[in-house]
Structure formats: structure tokens, C-alpha cells
N, C-alpha and C positions, 0 to 999 in steps of 0.2 A: 408190340415190341417185346423181346425176350427180357427175362429178369436181368438186372445189371450184374456185371461180374464183380466178384467179391475180392479179387486179388489183382494188383497191378505190378508187373515186373518192369522196372525201368533200367535198361542198359544205357551206359554212358552217363551214369548218375553223378560221376565226379566232374563232369564237364561244365563249361560255362553256361550253356543253354539250360541245363537242368537246374543250376543254382539260381540263375537270373529269372527264369520264366516258369519252368515246369513245377518245381517245388512250391514257389509262391502261388501258382495257379491251383495246385492240389490243396494247399492250405486254405485258400479262399473257398473252394468247394466244400471242404470239410467244415469250415467255420459256419457256412451257410446251410449246413445240413443236407447237402446235395449228394454226398457220397453214401454208399451203402453203410448201414450201421456197423457192420462187421468188416469193413474194408481194411485190407492189409497192403502195404506197399513194400516191395522187395527191391532195394536199390542194388545196382551192380556196376562195378568198374573193374579195371585191371588190377589195381593194387589191393593187397590184403589189409584189412582193418576190422575192428570189432564194431558192433552196433553203436556203442556209446561214442566211439571215435568218429563214426560217420555222422551221427546225429549232431555232434558238436560242430561239424564242418558246415552245416546248413545254417546260413545267417539270414533268416527270414526278415529280421528287422531292417536289414540293409536294403532289401529289394521290395519292401512293401511300404505303402503310404503310412504315415504315423497313425492315422485313425483306423487303419485296418489291423495293425499288429497288436496282439494281446498275448502277453507272456503265458498265461494259463492255457489259452487255446492252442498256442504254438507247442507247448509241452504235451498237451493231449494229442495233437496231430503227430508229433515226432515219436510218440509211444507206438504208433502204428507202423513206423518205418524200421525195417531191418536191413542188413547189408550182407551180400554174398559176392565175393570176388569171382569173376568169370573172364578168362582171357582166351578161351578156346579149348582148354583141357577137358576131355570127356568126364574126368572125375569131378571137375568144378560144376559142369552141367548136372551131374548126378546129385551133387550136394544141393544145387538149386532146386531140383525136383523134390528132394527130401524135405527141403524147407517149405515147399508148397503143401506137401502132405495130402491130407484128405480134402483140402480146399479145392482141388482141381475140378471136381464135379460141380462146384458152385461158380465156376467161370474164372478164367485167367486172361487178362489183357496184357500183351507184351508191347512195350514202346521202345523202339530202337533209335536212340539219340546218339548214333555212332557214325563213323565214316561209312559211306556207301559200300566200300569194299568188304565190309563185315556183314552186310545183310544176308548174303547167301550162306556163309559159314555159321552165322548165328541161327538161321532157320534150320540148318542141318543138325546143329548141336542140340537145339530144342527138340527136334524130332527124335533123335537118338536117345534122349533122356526121358521121352514119354511126355513131352510138353507141347504137343502139336495136334491134339485130337479135336473133336467137335466142340469142346469146351474152351478152346483157346483161339483168340484172334490176335493179329499182329499189326502194329502201326510202324511206318518207316518215314523218317524225315527226308525231305528232298535233299540232294538230287538223286534220281533213280538212273544211274549210269551217266555216261558222258556223251553219248550219241545214241542213235536208234539201235544199232547192233548190241551195244553194251547194255542198254536198258532192257532189251529183250532177254539177254542172258541172265540179268539179275531177276527179272520177273519170272522167267522159266524156273530158275532155281528156287525162288520163294514159293511159286505156285505149285511146285512139285511136293511141297510140304503143306502149304496152306492154300486151299481153294480161293478163288478170287473173292467170293462173298465174305471171307474172313481176313482180307488184306485191306488195310486202311493206310493210304499214302497221304502224307501230311504236307499241305502248303498253308502256313499259318495265316496268309492273307485272307483265306476263305473263312477264318474265324473272326475277322474284324466286323464290327457292327455295320459300318457304312457299306462294306462290300455286300453283306447280306441285304442291306437296304436297297441295293440295286434291283433285286427281284421284286420287292414290294413297290418301289417307285415305278417300275415298268408295268407290272402285271396287276397292281392293286389300284391303279389310277387310270380312269378312262381318258383323262386329259392327255397323257403322253403316248400310250401305245399306238394309237392310230397315226401318229406323226413319226414313229420310230422306224424310219426306213429311208431309202434313197430319195423318195419324193420330197421329203422335208428336211433331211439332214445332209449338209454339204461335206463335212468331214468330222472325224473323231480324233482327239489327242489323248494319249495315256502317258503320263510322266511319273516315274519313280526316281526321285533324286536323293542322293545321300551325301552327307558332308564328310564322312569318314574315308580313310584310305584303306590300307591293307589290314590294320588293326589285328595283328597277330595271325592273319590267315595266309601268310606267305606261301607255305607249303601246299595249301589247297588251291589258292586263287590263280597263281601264275600258270599259264597253259589252259586255264578254264575260261576266264574272262567274263565280261558283262553279259554277252549273248547267252551263254549257257547257264550262268549263275542266276540271272534275273529274268531275262526275257522268256526263257523256256518254261518257267513256272509262273512267277508272280504276274508278269505283264500279260501273258497269254491267257491266264485264268481270268483276269479282269476283262480282256477283250472278249472272251467267250461269254461272260455274263452280260456284257453290253450288247453283243450281237446275236445271241441265241434266239431261236423261235420260242413262242410261248409253250411251256411244257403242259401236258394234259393235267398234271397235278403236281404237288410238291413231294411226291414219292421220290425216293433217291434215284431210282432207275430213270424216271421221266426227266428229271432235271439233268442228270449226267448224259443221257442220250442226246439231248439238244446241244449241250456243250461240245460234245465230240463231233457233232455234225459241223459246227463252226470251224473247229480246228482242221477238219479234213477238207474244208472249203478254202483254206488259205492258199493263195496262188504261190507256188514255189518260185524262188528266184533262180536265175540262170547267170552264167558268165556275161551274157549280153545285157541283163537288166540290173544286176547287183550294184553296179557303179552309180546308177541314178536312183536307186531305192535303198541304199544303206550307207552309213558313215561310221567308221570306227575311230575311236579316239583314245589317247592315253595322257593322263595329267602329268604336267611338269611342276616344278616348284612354283609356289604362289602363296596366297594367304586365304584362309577360311575363317570367318568370324573374327577378323582382325588379327589372327595369329599366323605367323609364317609356318609353312609346311613344306616338306621335301617332295620331290617328284616321285613317281612310281618307280623308276629305275634306281633312284637313290635308296628308297625303302627296300627294294628287292635286292640291291647290291649287284645288279647285272643288267645289261641291256636286254630288252624283251619286246616282242611285238604283240603281247597280250593286250586286248582292249579293256580299258576301265570305263569306257563310254560307248554307247551305241545308239544310233538313231535309225529308224526304219520306216519305210513307207509300205504298208501292207494292204493287200486287196483280198476281199472275201468274195469268191465267185459263186454267188447265189442271187436269187431274185431280189431279196430284201435289200442287199447292199451293193448291187451292181453299180460300179463307177464311183463309189464312196471310198476315199482313201482313209486308212487308219494309220496315224502317225504315232509310233512308239519311241519313247526316249527314256534311257536310264543311264546313270553315271555316278561315279564316286568323285569326291572333292568338288561337289557342286556348291553354289553360294548358300543354299538353304536345304534343309531336309523336308521334303514333302512328297506326297503321293496324291495324284488327282487325275480325274477324267474330265475332259472338256468335250461337250457335245455342241458342235457348231451347226445351227440351223441355217437354212437357206434364207436369203432376203425376200421380202415381199415382192411380187412381180412388178408392182408399180406403186410409186409413192404419190399420194394426193396432197402432201403437205409442202408448203413453201420451204425453201432451203434457207432457214435462218439459224445460224449457229450450227451445232452438230447435225449431221445428216441422219438418215433413218438407218440405224445399225441393225443387222440381223440378230435375232435372239441367240443367246448362248446359255447352256447349263453347265455349271462347274460343280463337280462332285468331289469334294475334298475328303480323302481317306485318312491322312495323317499329316501333321501332328494334331490339328483340330479337325473334328469330323463335322462337316456341314454340307448342305446342298444349296446352291445359289442359282437362281434363274434371272438372267439379265433381260429386261424388257424395256420398250420405249414408252415414255409418258410425256405429258404436256408440261412445258416449262411454265411456271406461274406468271401471269401477266395478262394485259388486255388484248394482246394479239392484234394490234392495229395493222400490222404489216404481214399477217399470216401466222399460222400456228408454229410456235417454236417448240422444239423437241429436246428431250434429254433422256439419257439412259439411266435407269434405276435398277436396283437389285432387290429381288424378293429373296430374302436370306433366311434359311432355316438352319439354325445352329442346333445340331442334335444334342450337344451337351447342355444347352440352355433348355431345350424342350424337355429333356429328360432330367431336369434338375431334381435332386433328391434321390435319383437312382444311380447306383454306382456303375461306371463304365468298366466293363469286364475286360480282362486280358484275353486276347484271342485264344490263347492256349487253354483257358478255362473251358470254353465251349467245346473245343476239340477233344480235350481229355474226357470231358463228361460224355460227349457223343461216342467216344471209343468205348468207355466203360458200359454205356447203355446200348451200344451196337447200332447206332444210327450213322450210315455212311454218306449222307447227303453232302456234307461239306468236305469230303475227302475225294482224292483224285483216283479215278479208275484207270486200269492198265491201258485201255485203248485211248484214253485222253493223253496219257504220258507219251505213248508211241506216236500219236498223230502230231503232237507238239514237236517231238524230236525229229520227225520226218521233215517238217518245215525248217527247223533250225539247221538240220544237216544240209538242206539245199543252199542255205546262206553260207555256211562254212565251206561247202564244196566250191561254191562260186567265188568266195574270197581266195581260196587256195588256187583256183584255176587262173584268176586274174592277178594274183600277187598283191591284193589290196592291203595296204599298210595302215597301221593305227596312226592317225594324225595327232600331233601334239596339241594340247590345250593347257592353259594356265590354271592351276588349282584355284578354286574360288570363282570360276566363270562357268557359263552354261555349255561348255564343250567347244569343239572346233567350229570355225566359221562355216565349214562345209555343211554342218548340221542345220544352220540357219538357211543356207541356200537350198537344202533338201525340201523344206516346206515352202519357202518363199517363191520357188519356181512355180508353184501352184497358186500363188496369190494369197497365201495364208501366212500366219506368224505363230510361233510358239507362244503359249500363255505362260509367262514367267512370273 
């Protein structure tokens, strides 16, 4: 691995993500001695302010656990932070270049926490200012475009300045501990991988549920919707990790090659299939966590057909997964916030046990990503007793709580790992261009089929698990959502 970069430029530094996640993550890395000793952070936003004013705006104590915040460490960290306003003016980029000075040869990592429409202009501005050579790499927050054509335009513009090996596309889900544990679970245990295929697995469910509504994202979210906002990146990345073939090694190219193969194997939807394989929903007024909330149209202030919920039945057309449905579900204003993957194994072909009490249930594995990280395997066991009328069965859970198993070790923010990997130049947990475009190609097939058939967003009450049609989507196949 190359030497870590000594300078980080953070665009969008006055935004909510930077203050809630990025600066606390950088502070944690600094406090743990993981950043280069001479690391400098140049923050950039649209508004003019001096270094002292910007440092005063960073409220680390608000976003860090009490046991992590240390006033002296925070002061030492903030001493490394300077500010340079950049809103697109070439003179501002020139001032940014001057601020980097002779540190350029020691490596500069650029992080764009900005609207996607600014990715291409920012890349061009950096190039014109002399901040795009071999010593510079760039990271971009999702989404990359709003469909395949626009993502290609963005990627072409960025790649005209930064070659692919120096472009790091961020999906923060890939920095979560449990998501990375998927690779170890599958490829580090002989117990699971021989069964990880259509012979033993009946179906897979991936759910990412949110309790929040628009939360200040009105201008972005309407017209985008859950399919593009969540499925195109978070859910498809989880699907790729669950379904990928074993890579030859943990080398970045090997892992990402296998992920893109999965995304390219997704069966595209058509006007003839989309009605049976997808459900769109939009929340109305209801209650979440015991508190009344408005419906989407009320929050927006206008009627809209944008979906805040989507359920999909996906198929991967390859040998490993032939005939195995992958059910994907995500939505806002759900009853609870959680992200999980359920692996439903097939039942044993014949039960030798007498039917007393519960029957012989098929095994299930539940991989919970948030809010608590754990892996649970549900298996059948004998009910205690003398068994005079045959063996009675019960389902028990083999539960591995990752937070309990890692007691004494701090659970890191996903952005800590991603920022450190950016500075050190490890692209394994970042998304490659061909992954983005393969995902968009599948998403476009769904949107095109929705448009061709006029599929509307069905109403659902806030605080419920979406429209009843989403229940029918999976129950037609004899399965049920794991709520």
C-alpha cells in the first residue's frame, strides 16, 4: 500500500453529514493515532468564514459519546483544520491550491460531501487549479446520477480528470461492521459456504426500514424516491455481498469483480412482469413511536407519485441462484428502524419426528445490521421431557451478538473506516464505476416498466409495514416478511 495522504480536502464541510459523521469520525481516527502525524484537513463550503469561525461551528461534544469526547484532544484535532470557501470561482480554487502548497507531493485526498450535480464541476475546478495529478484521489458520496445515462455522464466527467483507480465512490453501508462480516461469515466458515446456493436456500429477504420522513430532504427526495435513493445503492450492495461468488482473494479488484457479476446477472423487469414483482407505496398520516406524523403529501405540500416505499422480487440468473427469489424492501415511516438480511433455508426433505407441538421448521439465518449488530441462526432442538408419545420439537436461536462478543472494543462509525481507507488508498469498500452502472441498468428497467404500465404509489399508513400489496408480493410464494 502507498504512503497515506497527508492532506484531506472536505467539500460540503458546512453540511449536516460533515458535522454529524465526518468530523466526529476524523476526530476518532486522530485520537486513536490512526491519521498521519502531519495530517491537515482543509474544510470547504460556499460561505466565507475564517478558520476560527469554522472551528467554533464544529460541535464534536454533541455528536460523540461522552466517553469519547476529550476537550484537549478536540482542541488538538481542530488545530489541524483550516477553512477555504469554494463555490465554483476559479480564484477560489486557486486559493485552495495555494493553501495546499508544497504538501501536494505528500498526497491529497478530496472528499465531495456535496450534491451530485457538483461532482463534475468540482473535478474540473480541481484540475484547472492543479489539484488533480497522480498525488490526488477523490471520493464522492452517493448517488452517482439519477439513472444510467446521467451516471455515465458524471463518471465520464470525473474520469476525464481522475482515472478510475483514483476515484472512490462512497456507500456508507459498506463501512458497517456487520456488512463486512458477511464476507467472513461466508468465506471464513466451512459450515455455510457449501450450503450457500439454490440447493439449500429457498429465498433471501433484505429489509432496510426507516422511521423518519422527509427530514429536510424535500428538494432532493421528491421525484427521486425509495427505488433510486435506497435500492440502487444500499440494498443492491447488500444483495451483491450475499450472492457473490467466492473471490480469489481479498484484493480490491477480486472482491469488486465478483460483486459486479451479480449485479449484471439481475433479471431486468419488463412491463409484463413488473406488476407481479414490484410494489410502490407512499405513506399517509399515521403514528410512529406513538407520535402522530403527517403524510408525505402534507410534508411536501403537494400531491406526488414519488414512492417512499418499495418492495421487489428479484432474480439472479446464474447457476448458484437459479430459482431463488431475493425479496427487497425499504421504506420511510416504518414501525421501527432496522436493516437486516434473512436467509431462509429449505426444509429437510422428510421429517422422522412425531408431530407434537410445533412442526419441523426450516432453518433461518438473520443478519441484523442496525440498530443492533448480531447474527442469529434458528435451528430445531428437542423439547425437554420423557417423550413418551414421540419426540417433541422446539425452535431455538443460536445468537451471536457482535456488540457482546466485542465487549471492550469500541464499535466504530462506518465513516471512520471509509475515511481511513481513502487516506490510505484502499478501494475495497468503495464502489467501482461498473458496479454503479450495472445497478442503474437494473433500476432503469423497473422505472421504465413503471412508466409503461402507469404503476401508481399505493397509500400506506405511517407506522405500518407498507401497502398490503407488499405482503401479497411475498405471500403468493408461500413466504412472509420477517418483521
